[in-house]
C-alpha positions as CSV (number, residue, x, y, z in Angstrom):
1,M,7.4,-21.1,1.7
2,S,10.7,-22.0,3.3
3,R,12.1,-19.7,0.4
4,F,10.3,-17.1,1.6
5,E,10.5,-17.1,5.2
6,N,14.1,-17.6,5.2
7,L,15.8,-16.2,2.1
8,F,13.5,-13.6,0.9
9,L,12.9,-15.5,-2.2
10,L,9.3,-14.5,-4.1
11,P,7.4,-16.1,-6.3
12,A,8.6,-15.4,-10.1
13,N,6.7,-13.4,-12.5
14,D,5.1,-16.5,-14.3
15,E,4.1,-18.2,-10.8
16,L,1.7,-15.5,-10.1
17,T,-1.1,-16.2,-12.6
18,E,-0.8,-19.9,-11.6
19,L,-1.1,-18.8,-7.5
20,W,-4.2,-16.6,-8.7
21,E,-6.1,-19.3,-10.2
22,K,-5.0,-21.5,-6.9
23,K,-6.0,-18.5,-4.6
24,D,-9.2,-20.7,-2.9
25,D,-6.4,-23.5,-2.1
26,I,-3.8,-20.8,-1.0
27,S,-6.0,-18.1,1.2
28,D,-5.0,-20.8,4.7
29,D,-1.7,-20.3,3.3
30,S,-0.3,-17.1,5.1
31,F,3.4,-16.8,3.9
32,L,2.8,-17.8,0.5
33,L,0.0,-15.3,0.3
34,L,2.2,-12.5,1.9
35,A,5.0,-13.5,-1.0
36,S,2.7,-13.4,-3.6
37,I,1.2,-10.1,-2.7
38,F,5.2,-9.0,-2.3
39,S,5.7,-9.9,-5.4
40,E,2.6,-8.7,-7.6
41,S,3.4,-5.6,-6.1
42,Q,7.0,-5.3,-7.1
43,Y,6.7,-6.8,-10.8
44,G,3.3,-8.1,-11.2
45,D,-0.1,-6.7,-11.7
46,L,-2.7,-5.7,-8.5
47,T,-5.1,-4.3,-11.3
48,K,-5.7,-7.7,-12.7
49,R,-4.6,-9.8,-9.6
50,P,-5.9,-7.9,-6.1
51,W,-5.2,-10.3,-3.6
52,G,-6.3,-7.8,-0.4
53,M,-9.6,-7.4,-1.9
54,W,-10.5,-10.3,-2.8
55,L,-9.3,-12.2,0.4
56,P,-12.3,-12.8,3.2
57,K,-11.9,-10.0,5.8
58,D,-11.8,-12.3,8.8
59,K,-8.4,-13.5,6.9
60,L,-7.2,-10.0,5.7
61,L,-6.8,-8.5,9.4
62,P,-4.2,-11.3,10.5
63,L,-2.5,-10.9,7.3
64,A,-1.8,-7.5,7.5
65,A,-1.1,-7.9,11.1
66,L,1.5,-10.9,9.9
67,S,3.1,-8.8,7.6
68,L,4.0,-6.3,10.4
69,V,5.3,-8.4,12.8
70,N,7.5,-10.2,10.3
71,Y,8.4,-6.9,8.9
72,F,11.7,-6.4,9.9
73,P,13.1,-10.3,10.1
74,L,11.9,-9.9,6.4
75,Y,13.6,-6.8,5.9
76,L,16.6,-8.1,7.3
77,R,16.6,-11.8,5.1
78,A,16.6,-9.6,2.1
79,H,19.3,-7.2,3.1
80,A,21.6,-10.6,4.0
81,N,20.8,-12.5,1.0
82,E,21.2,-9.1,-1.5
83,R,17.6,-8.7,-2.8
84,N,16.0,-5.4,-3.0
85,N,13.0,-4.7,0.1
86,S,11.0,-2.3,-1.8
87,S,8.8,-5.5,-2.7
88,L,8.4,-5.4,1.4
89,I,7.1,-1.8,2.0
90,N,5.5,-1.6,-1.1
91,G,3.2,-4.9,-0.4
92,A,2.8,-3.8,3.3
93,A,1.9,-0.7,2.1
94,Y,-1.0,-2.3,-0.2
95,I,-2.1,-4.4,2.4
96,I,-2.8,-1.4,4.8
97,L,-4.3,0.4,2.2
98,C,-7.1,-2.6,1.8
99,V,-8.0,-2.6,5.3
100,G,-8.4,0.8,5.7
101,L,-11.0,0.4,2.9
102,R,-12.4,-2.7,4.0
103,L,-12.2,-2.3,7.6
104,G,-11.6,1.3,8.2
105,H,-9.2,3.7,8.6
106,E,-8.7,3.2,12.7
107,I,-8.3,0.1,12.1
108,A,-5.8,-0.1,9.7
109,A,-3.6,2.7,11.7
110,T,-3.9,0.6,14.8
111,I,-2.3,-2.7,12.7
112,L,0.4,-0.1,11.5
113,Y,1.3,1.0,14.5
114,H,0.9,-2.1,16.9
115,A,0.5,-5.0,15.3
116,E,2.4,-6.6,17.8
117,L,-0.6,-6.4,20.7
118,L,-2.7,-8.5,18.4
119,Y,-0.3,-11.4,19.5
120,E,-0.5,-12.5,22.8
121,D,2.6,-13.4,23.5
122,M,4.7,-11.0,21.8
123,E,5.6,-7.6,23.3
124,E,5.3,-3.7,21.7
125,I,8.3,-3.0,20.3
126,P,10.2,0.1,21.4
127,D,8.9,3.5,19.5
128,T,12.3,4.4,18.1
129,V,12.4,1.1,16.1
130,N,8.8,0.8,15.2
131,E,9.4,4.6,13.7
132,H,11.6,2.3,10.9
133,R,8.2,0.7,9.9
134,V,5.8,3.2,10.1
135,R,7.2,5.9,8.6
136,P,8.5,3.9,5.1
137,I,5.0,2.2,4.9
138,L,3.2,5.3,5.3
139,G,5.7,7.4,3.2
140,T,5.0,5.0,0.2
141,I,1.3,5.1,0.6
142,Y,1.1,8.7,-0.2
143,D,3.6,9.0,-2.4
144,D,1.7,6.3,-4.7
145,L,-1.6,8.5,-3.7
146,A,0.1,11.4,-4.8
147,K,1.7,10.8,-8.3
148,Y,-1.3,8.3,-9.5
149,C,-4.2,11.0,-8.1
150,S,-2.6,13.7,-9.5
151,A,-1.9,11.9,-13.0
152,D,-3.9,13.5,-15.7
153,Y,-6.7,14.5,-12.9
154,C,-6.5,16.8,-10.9
155,Q,-4.8,20.4,-11.4
156,K,-3.4,20.8,-7.8
157,L,-1.1,18.3,-7.8
158,S,1.2,17.5,-10.3
159,Y,4.5,15.4,-10.2
160,G,7.8,15.4,-11.9
161,G,8.6,12.4,-14.1
162,N,7.7,9.7,-16.3
163,L,5.3,7.3,-14.0
164,D,5.4,3.2,-15.3
165,M,2.3,3.1,-17.6
166,E,0.8,-0.1,-15.9
167,K,0.7,1.8,-12.8
168,I,-1.2,4.1,-14.1
169,N,-4.6,2.7,-13.3
170,Y,-3.3,2.3,-9.7
171,F,-6.8,3.0,-8.3
172,H,-8.4,-0.2,-10.2
173,R,-6.6,-2.4,-7.8
174,F,-9.1,-1.6,-5.4
175,I,-11.9,-2.3,-7.9
176,D,-13.3,-5.8,-8.3
177,E,-14.7,-5.2,-11.9
178,K,-12.0,-2.9,-13.6
179,P,-12.9,-1.6,-17.5
180,D,-10.3,-1.3,-20.1
181,A,-8.1,1.3,-19.5
182,E,-6.4,3.5,-22.3
183,K,-2.6,4.2,-21.1
184,D,-1.4,7.9,-21.2
185,G,2.3,8.5,-22.0
186,R,2.2,12.2,-21.2
187,F,5.0,13.7,-18.8
188,L,4.0,15.5,-15.5
189,V,5.5,18.6,-13.7
190,M,5.7,18.9,-9.9
191,N,3.3,22.0,-9.4
192,S,1.7,21.6,-6.0
193,N,-0.3,24.8,-5.6
194,Q,-3.3,26.1,-4.4
195,R,-5.9,25.1,-7.6
196,E,-9.3,23.4,-6.8
197,C,-9.5,19.8,-5.9
198,R,-10.8,17.6,-8.5
199,L,-12.5,15.6,-5.3
200,K,-14.0,18.5,-3.4
201,I,-12.0,17.1,-0.4
202,V,-9.2,19.6,0.1
203,P,-10.3,23.6,0.3
204,I,-9.2,25.9,-2.7
205,N,-6.6,28.0,-0.1
206,E,-5.3,25.1,1.1
207,Y,-2.6,22.7,-0.1
208,C,-3.2,18.9,-0.6
209,P,-1.9,16.8,2.2
210,L,-0.5,14.2,-0.5
211,A,2.1,16.7,-1.2
212,E,3.2,17.5,2.5
213,D,6.4,16.5,4.3
214,F,5.7,14.3,7.7
215,P,7.3,15.6,10.8
216,E,10.9,14.6,11.6
217,E,10.2,13.8,15.0
218,P,8.3,10.6,15.5
219,L,4.7,10.1,14.2
220,S,2.1,9.2,16.7
221,L,-0.3,6.8,16.2
222,D,-3.1,10.2,16.3
223,F,-0.5,11.1,13.1
224,V,-1.0,7.8,11.6
225,K,-5.0,7.6,12.0
226,K,-5.4,11.2,10.5
227,K,-3.3,10.7,7.3
228,L,-5.0,6.9,6.9
229,K,-8.4,8.6,7.2
230,F,-7.3,11.5,4.5
231,A,-5.7,8.4,2.0
232,V,-8.8,6.2,2.1
233,T,-11.3,9.3,1.5
234,V,-9.1,9.7,-2.0
235,L,-9.2,6.1,-2.4
236,N,-12.9,5.9,-1.8
237,A,-13.2,8.9,-3.6
238,R,-11.2,7.9,-6.8
239,I,-12.6,4.7,-6.8
240,E,-15.9,5.9,-7.7
241,D,-14.9,8.4,-9.7
242,T,-13.3,5.5,-11.7
243,K,-16.3,3.3,-11.6
């Protein structure tokens, strides 16, 4: 998988179906799995091919760690080869959420914040550097949840702009068996307010945490744990409601 490691060259869209069909054969090829997930998150369909929910738990955790410790090297290779690095952020965000759902938010937060600790020969990276990895991934998780939890669902929070139609069923990527879903083309307007949370997890007189800005100071591990705990709570509630 040297094309991915050296050039950040991802599998083409038409290759993803073939890779999924051979997923059992490539389950031990961590870099190929990462490349598939990053590619899938960018222009594939994680609702049809939910790599992070299919992968056995004992392989999901080291894959998550691998995605984080290689975040900066891959980011630099993407930049050097003039490739879009959003797939790296989106893919890592998806993997962290899968870890949170399947192994718990504390494990997911520890992996996101201290991935290097899983490797005996690696040292922790400085907090000022780590911030540039943690913040965009956690921010992507919250941005996606805010948009797709509010879309045609909850009046406590709604987003302006047209959402990608293939992502309207965002929560289906975390469900093994998915119902056929109709697409929704309505226009949504940002209107954060104090209406009732349909999931009953945010008090009426409080704003939805999904829309809150992160603090400007470096994000702490406790903050990341708190945010991922709420994110996993939202996911579990939406998944149950979606089935």
